[in-house]
SELO-957120 format. One record per residue (C-alpha): x, y, z; residue number from 1. Coordinates in steps of 0.1 Angstrom, whole numbers, plus 5000, padded with zeros to 4 digits. Layout:
REM SELO-957120
+------+------+------+-----+
!    u !    v !    w ! pos !
+------+------+------+-----+
!    X !    Y !    Z ! NUM !
...
+------+------+------+-----+
//
This chain:
REM SELO-957120
+------+------+------+-----+
!    u !    v !    w ! pos !
+------+------+------+-----+
! 1306 ! 3014 ! 3452 !   1 !
! 1343 ! 3010 ! 3462 !   2 !
! 1353 ! 3004 ! 3425 !   3 !
! 1333 ! 3035 ! 3415 !   4 !
! 1351 ! 3056 ! 3442 !   5 !
! 1385 ! 3042 ! 3431 !   6 !
! 1378 ! 3051 ! 3395 !   7 !
! 1368 ! 3087 ! 3404 !   8 !
! 1399 ! 3091 ! 3426 !   9 !
! 1420 ! 3078 ! 3397 !  10 !
! 1406 ! 3106 ! 3375 !  11 !
! 1409 ! 3133 ! 3403 !  12 !
! 1446 ! 3128 ! 3412 !  13 !
! 1461 ! 3138 ! 3379 !  14 !
! 1439 ! 3169 ! 3379 !  15 !
! 1451 ! 3179 ! 3414 !  16 !
! 1487 ! 3173 ! 3402 !  17 !
! 1482 ! 3195 ! 3372 !  18 !
! 1467 ! 3222 ! 3393 !  19 !
! 1498 ! 3222 ! 3415 !  20 !
! 1520 ! 3227 ! 3384 !  21 !
! 1498 ! 3256 ! 3372 !  22 !
! 1498 ! 3272 ! 3406 !  23 !
! 1535 ! 3270 ! 3408 !  24 !
! 1541 ! 3284 ! 3373 !  25 !
! 1521 ! 3315 ! 3382 !  26 !
! 1554 ! 3328 ! 3396 !  27 !
! 1570 ! 3327 ! 3361 !  28 !
! 1540 ! 3333 ! 3339 !  29 !
! 1530 ! 3367 ! 3354 !  30 !
! 1551 ! 3398 ! 3349 !  31 !
! 1572 ! 3410 ! 3378 !  32 !
! 1601 ! 3396 ! 3398 !  33 !
! 1597 ! 3388 ! 3435 !  34 !
! 1633 ! 3402 ! 3441 !  35 !
! 1622 ! 3435 ! 3426 !  36 !
! 1591 ! 3436 ! 3448 !  37 !
! 1612 ! 3430 ! 3480 !  38 !
! 1642 ! 3451 ! 3473 !  39 !
! 1630 ! 3476 ! 3447 !  40 !
! 1644 ! 3484 ! 3413 !  41 !
! 1675 ! 3502 ! 3427 !  42 !
! 1689 ! 3473 ! 3446 !  43 !
! 1725 ! 3463 ! 3438 !  44 !
! 1732 ! 3432 ! 3418 !  45 !
! 1749 ! 3416 ! 3449 !  46 !
! 1718 ! 3422 ! 3470 !  47 !
! 1696 ! 3408 ! 3443 !  48 !
! 1718 ! 3377 ! 3438 !  49 !
! 1719 ! 3371 ! 3476 !  50 !
! 1681 ! 3373 ! 3480 !  51 !
! 1675 ! 3352 ! 3449 !  52 !
! 1698 ! 3325 ! 3465 !  53 !
! 1680 ! 3329 ! 3498 !  54 !
! 1646 ! 3323 ! 3481 !  55 !
! 1659 ! 3294 ! 3461 !  56 !
! 1651 ! 3312 ! 3428 !  57 !
! 1686 ! 3305 ! 3414 !  58 !
! 1679 ! 3267 ! 3414 !  59 !
! 1664 ! 3248 ! 3384 !  60 !
! 1627 ! 3251 ! 3381 !  61 !
! 1621 ! 3214 ! 3386 !  62 !
! 1640 ! 3216 ! 3419 !  63 !
! 1620 ! 3246 ! 3430 !  64 !
! 1587 ! 3229 ! 3421 !  65 !
! 1597 ! 3197 ! 3440 !  66 !
! 1606 ! 3217 ! 3471 !  67 !
! 1574 ! 3238 ! 3469 !  68 !
! 1552 ! 3208 ! 3464 !  69 !
! 1569 ! 3190 ! 3494 !  70 !
! 1562 ! 3220 ! 3516 !  71 !
! 1526 ! 3223 ! 3504 !  72 !
! 1520 ! 3187 ! 3513 !  73 !
! 1531 ! 3196 ! 3548 !  74 !
! 1508 ! 3226 ! 3550 !  75 !
! 1536 ! 3251 ! 3545 !  76 !
! 1527 ! 3276 ! 3517 !  77 !
! 1557 ! 3299 ! 3524 !  78 !
! 1559 ! 3335 ! 3536 !  79 !
! 1542 ! 3365 ! 3522 !  80 !
! 1565 ! 3387 ! 3502 !  81 !
! 1547 ! 3418 ! 3515 !  82 !
! 1538 ! 3412 ! 3552 !  83 !
! 1566 ! 3386 ! 3558 !  84 !
! 1540 ! 3365 ! 3577 !  85 !
! 1531 ! 3329 ! 3572 !  86 !
! 1507 ! 3324 ! 3542 !  87 !
! 1489 ! 3296 ! 3559 !  88 !
! 1482 ! 3318 ! 3590 !  89 !
! 1471 ! 3347 ! 3568 !  90 !
! 1446 ! 3325 ! 3549 !  91 !
! 1433 ! 3308 ! 3581 !  92 !
! 1425 ! 3342 ! 3596 !  93 !
! 1403 ! 3350 ! 3565 !  94 !
! 1386 ! 3316 ! 3562 !  95 !
! 1358 ! 3322 ! 3588 !  96 !
! 1346 ! 3353 ! 3569 !  97 !
! 1346 ! 3335 ! 3536 !  98 !
! 1328 ! 3305 ! 3551 !  99 !
! 1301 ! 3327 ! 3566 ! 100 !
! 1295 ! 3345 ! 3533 ! 101 !
! 1296 ! 3313 ! 3512 ! 102 !
! 1274 ! 3292 ! 3534 ! 103 !
! 1248 ! 3319 ! 3538 ! 104 !
! 1246 ! 3324 ! 3501 ! 105 !
! 1246 ! 3286 ! 3495 ! 106 !
! 1218 ! 3278 ! 3519 ! 107 !
! 1197 ! 3307 ! 3507 ! 108 !
! 1202 ! 3294 ! 3471 ! 109 !
! 1192 ! 3259 ! 3480 ! 110 !
! 1161 ! 3267 ! 3501 ! 111 !
! 1148 ! 3291 ! 3475 ! 112 !
! 1161 ! 3277 ! 3442 ! 113 !
! 1149 ! 3241 ! 3446 ! 114 !
! 1113 ! 3249 ! 3456 ! 115 !
! 1111 ! 3276 ! 3429 ! 116 !
! 1122 ! 3252 ! 3402 ! 117 !
! 1098 ! 3225 ! 3413 ! 118 !
! 1069 ! 3249 ! 3416 ! 119 !
! 1074 ! 3264 ! 3381 ! 120 !
! 1076 ! 3229 ! 3367 ! 121 !
! 1044 ! 3218 ! 3383 ! 122 !
! 1027 ! 3250 ! 3372 ! 123 !
! 1041 ! 3250 ! 3337 ! 124 !
! 1030 ! 3277 ! 3313 ! 125 !
! 1011 ! 3295 ! 3341 ! 126 !
! 1017 ! 3331 ! 3355 ! 127 !
! 1038 ! 3316 ! 3383 ! 128 !
! 1060 ! 3298 ! 3359 ! 129 !
! 1066 ! 3328 ! 3337 ! 130 !
! 1073 ! 3351 ! 3366 ! 131 !
! 1095 ! 3326 ! 3385 ! 132 !
! 1116 ! 3317 ! 3354 ! 133 !
! 1119 ! 3354 ! 3343 ! 134 !
! 1132 ! 3363 ! 3378 ! 135 !
! 1156 ! 3333 ! 3378 ! 136 !
! 1169 ! 3341 ! 3343 ! 137 !
! 1174 ! 3378 ! 3353 ! 138 !
! 1194 ! 3371 ! 3384 ! 139 !
! 1214 ! 3343 ! 3366 ! 140 !
! 1223 ! 3366 ! 3337 ! 141 !
! 1233 ! 3399 ! 3353 ! 142 !
! 1270 ! 3405 ! 3364 ! 143 !
! 1278 ! 3401 ! 3400 ! 144 !
! 1294 ! 3435 ! 3404 ! 145 !
! 1264 ! 3453 ! 3388 ! 146 !
! 1240 ! 3434 ! 3411 ! 147 !
! 1261 ! 3443 ! 3441 ! 148 !
! 1262 ! 3480 ! 3432 ! 149 !
! 1225 ! 3481 ! 3426 ! 150 !
! 1217 ! 3464 ! 3459 ! 151 !
! 1240 ! 3489 ! 3477 ! 152 !
! 1223 ! 3518 ! 3459 ! 153 !
! 1188 ! 3506 ! 3469 ! 154 !
! 1192 ! 3492 ! 3504 ! 155 !
! 1221 ! 3512 ! 3517 ! 156 !
! 1222 ! 3546 ! 3501 ! 157 !
! 1185 ! 3551 ! 3494 ! 158 !
! 1166 ! 3531 ! 3521 ! 159 !
! 1194 ! 3531 ! 3547 ! 160 !
! 1184 ! 3497 ! 3558 ! 161 !
! 1218 ! 3479 ! 3556 ! 162 !
! 1255 ! 3488 ! 3559 ! 163 !
! 1273 ! 3497 ! 3528 ! 164 !
! 1304 ! 3476 ! 3534 ! 165 !
! 1326 ! 3461 ! 3561 ! 166 !
! 1320 ! 3433 ! 3586 ! 167 !
! 1312 ! 3452 ! 3617 ! 168 !
! 1278 ! 3437 ! 3625 ! 169 !
! 1256 ! 3407 ! 3613 ! 170 !
! 1236 ! 3430 ! 3590 ! 171 !
! 1268 ! 3436 ! 3570 ! 172 !
! 1265 ! 3400 ! 3557 ! 173 !
! 1231 ! 3405 ! 3540 ! 174 !
! 1241 ! 3424 ! 3509 ! 175 !
! 1272 ! 3403 ! 3501 ! 176 !
! 1252 ! 3371 ! 3506 ! 177 !
! 1224 ! 3383 ! 3484 ! 178 !
! 1248 ! 3394 ! 3456 ! 179 !
! 1265 ! 3360 ! 3457 ! 180 !
! 1234 ! 3339 ! 3462 ! 181 !
! 1209 ! 3354 ! 3438 ! 182 !
! 1226 ! 3341 ! 3406 ! 183 !
! 1229 ! 3307 ! 3421 ! 184 !
! 1191 ! 3307 ! 3429 ! 185 !
! 1185 ! 3312 ! 3392 ! 186 !
! 1209 ! 3284 ! 3382 ! 187 !
! 1194 ! 3259 ! 3406 ! 188 !
! 1158 ! 3268 ! 3398 ! 189 !
! 1163 ! 3265 ! 3360 ! 190 !
! 1180 ! 3231 ! 3364 ! 191 !
! 1154 ! 3219 ! 3389 ! 192 !
! 1126 ! 3229 ! 3366 ! 193 !
! 1141 ! 3211 ! 3336 ! 194 !
! 1147 ! 3179 ! 3355 ! 195 !
! 1113 ! 3180 ! 3371 ! 196 !
! 1095 ! 3184 ! 3337 ! 197 !
! 1115 ! 3155 ! 3323 ! 198 !
! 1107 ! 3133 ! 3353 ! 199 !
! 1070 ! 3142 ! 3350 ! 200 !
! 1070 ! 3127 ! 3315 ! 201 !
! 1085 ! 3094 ! 3325 ! 202 !
! 1064 ! 3062 ! 3322 ! 203 !
! 1065 ! 3054 ! 3359 ! 204 !
! 1047 ! 3087 ! 3366 ! 205 !
! 1020 ! 3078 ! 3340 ! 206 !
! 1017 ! 3043 ! 3355 ! 207 !
! 1013 ! 3058 ! 3390 ! 208 !
! 0986 ! 3082 ! 3378 ! 209 !
! 0968 ! 3054 ! 3361 ! 210 !
! 0968 ! 3034 ! 3394 ! 211 !
! 0952 ! 3064 ! 3411 ! 212 !
! 0981 ! 3074 ! 3433 ! 213 !
! 0977 ! 3108 ! 3448 ! 214 !
! 0995 ! 3136 ! 3429 ! 215 !
! 1015 ! 3148 ! 3459 ! 216 !
! 1028 ! 3113 ! 3465 ! 217 !
! 1039 ! 3110 ! 3429 ! 218 !
! 1056 ! 3144 ! 3431 ! 219 !
! 1075 ! 3139 ! 3464 ! 220 !
! 1082 ! 3101 ! 3462 ! 221 !
! 1090 ! 3097 ! 3425 ! 222 !
! 1095 ! 3129 ! 3406 ! 223 !
! 1115 ! 3150 ! 3430 ! 224 !
! 1137 ! 3121 ! 3440 ! 225 !
! 1148 ! 3115 ! 3404 ! 226 !
! 1149 ! 3152 ! 3395 ! 227 !
! 1172 ! 3160 ! 3424 ! 228 !
! 1201 ! 3139 ! 3412 ! 229 !
! 1216 ! 3164 ! 3387 ! 230 !
! 1207 ! 3192 ! 3411 ! 231 !
! 1227 ! 3175 ! 3439 ! 232 !
! 1258 ! 3174 ! 3416 ! 233 !
! 1253 ! 3211 ! 3408 ! 234 !
! 1250 ! 3219 ! 3446 ! 235 !
! 1284 ! 3203 ! 3453 ! 236 !
! 1299 ! 3223 ! 3424 ! 237 !
! 1283 ! 3255 ! 3436 ! 238 !
! 1303 ! 3257 ! 3468 ! 239 !
! 1338 ! 3261 ! 3451 ! 240 !
! 1321 ! 3284 ! 3425 ! 241 !
! 1308 ! 3305 ! 3454 ! 242 !
! 1342 ! 3307 ! 3470 ! 243 !
! 1359 ! 3318 ! 3437 ! 244 !
! 1330 ! 3341 ! 3429 ! 245 !
! 1334 ! 3358 ! 3463 ! 246 !
! 1366 ! 3374 ! 3450 ! 247 !
! 1346 ! 3402 ! 3433 ! 248 !
! 1319 ! 3404 ! 3459 ! 249 !
! 1343 ! 3407 ! 3489 ! 250 !
! 1361 ! 3435 ! 3471 ! 251 !
! 1329 ! 3454 ! 3464 ! 252 !
! 1317 ! 3452 ! 3500 ! 253 !
! 1351 ! 3453 ! 3517 ! 254 !
! 1344 ! 3419 ! 3532 ! 255 !
! 1377 ! 3406 ! 3548 ! 256 !
! 1377 ! 3371 ! 3534 ! 257 !
! 1398 ! 3350 ! 3511 ! 258 !
! 1385 ! 3368 ! 3480 ! 259 !
! 1396 ! 3402 ! 3492 ! 260 !
! 1430 ! 3387 ! 3501 ! 261 !
! 1433 ! 3373 ! 3466 ! 262 !
! 1427 ! 3408 ! 3451 ! 263 !
! 1452 ! 3424 ! 3474 ! 264 !
! 1478 ! 3397 ! 3466 ! 265 !
! 1473 ! 3402 ! 3429 ! 266 !
! 1477 ! 3440 ! 3431 ! 267 !
! 1508 ! 3436 ! 3452 ! 268 !
! 1522 ! 3406 ! 3432 ! 269 !
! 1524 ! 3386 ! 3464 ! 270 !
! 1531 ! 3353 ! 3446 ! 271 !
! 1531 ! 3329 ! 3475 ! 272 !
! 1496 ! 3341 ! 3486 ! 273 !
! 1483 ! 3338 ! 3450 ! 274 !
! 1497 ! 3303 ! 3446 ! 275 !
! 1482 ! 3291 ! 3479 ! 276 !
! 1447 ! 3306 ! 3471 ! 277 !
! 1446 ! 3292 ! 3436 ! 278 !
! 1456 ! 3258 ! 3448 ! 279 !
! 1430 ! 3258 ! 3476 ! 280 !
! 1402 ! 3269 ! 3453 ! 281 !
! 1411 ! 3244 ! 3426 ! 282 !
! 1415 ! 3215 ! 3451 ! 283 !
! 1381 ! 3224 ! 3466 ! 284 !
! 1366 ! 3223 ! 3431 ! 285 !
! 1380 ! 3188 ! 3425 ! 286 !
! 1369 ! 3176 ! 3459 ! 287 !
! 1333 ! 3188 ! 3457 ! 288 !
! 1331 ! 3175 ! 3421 ! 289 !
! 1342 ! 3141 ! 3434 ! 290 !
! 1316 ! 3143 ! 3463 ! 291 !
! 1289 ! 3152 ! 3438 ! 292 !
! 1297 ! 3122 ! 3417 ! 293 !
! 1296 ! 3099 ! 3448 ! 294 !
! 1263 ! 3113 ! 3460 ! 295 !
! 1248 ! 3109 ! 3425 ! 296 !
! 1261 ! 3073 ! 3425 ! 297 !
! 1244 ! 3067 ! 3458 ! 298 !
! 1211 ! 3081 ! 3447 ! 299 !
! 1211 ! 3064 ! 3413 ! 300 !
! 1227 ! 3029 ! 3411 ! 301 !
! 1226 ! 3032 ! 3372 ! 302 !
! 1254 ! 3058 ! 3374 ! 303 !
! 1277 ! 3033 ! 3393 ! 304 !
! 1269 ! 3005 ! 3368 ! 305 !
! 1277 ! 3028 ! 3339 ! 306 !
+------+------+------+-----+
//
């Protein structure tokens, strides 16, 4: 297992390094100059040159990248160009809101998607299968922003059951979590159904049935255990996907998390905030991908051998 972990880390480190390069180059690949943002277009050349020297933008790009990477490794993402506050402190203040939204959507997707996928596989070609998979495909296919608007129209503006936006009470979390979690329920349910159907056709299942083993024992002890391996990998990947997907959702519902901060930073061309958020989301994706591979290796020794 240690060799397997070492191999996965060997693959992950170059990816993380590449992500740091891309996040740093955002400053140069997007239109707009940080000096113009801070001083305005009418600033004198002397003022512009002085600020460029103060920010280190007059140095070679390799030197700027090295200094930025060194600061990032120390947890220093710089200062916001707009608010002049620490980027790390600004992001930390938004993290609890994004975690609350992401974990609520994730847990809902897990506890609804896995049973739905297993049920539709066991009841293949029945009414439950057709209805369940149709609903899963519907929520998996529709755009997040459209789903959010429709949920707001029904539950907030028509029925007046839930708040429209903001984070003023616990009920404000319901609509954003539903909008973020429903597509993931469809994704998890579809994969769980496919893996369960494949496991039900394996020879060990036929052998267990021939021996007279009860159907529920076969399902829980053999089928679901093997079918859950690819689903576990998907679940670990779903967390960073949910965090990145919350950019649109938080903007729709005015949820004060990292996603809304990302949109505000893009509109204001606040490059240090954009760089930090991109790097955090990308590193989380690599980390959870690694954890998913490790869990899959623990559940199935054949993966480690391969």
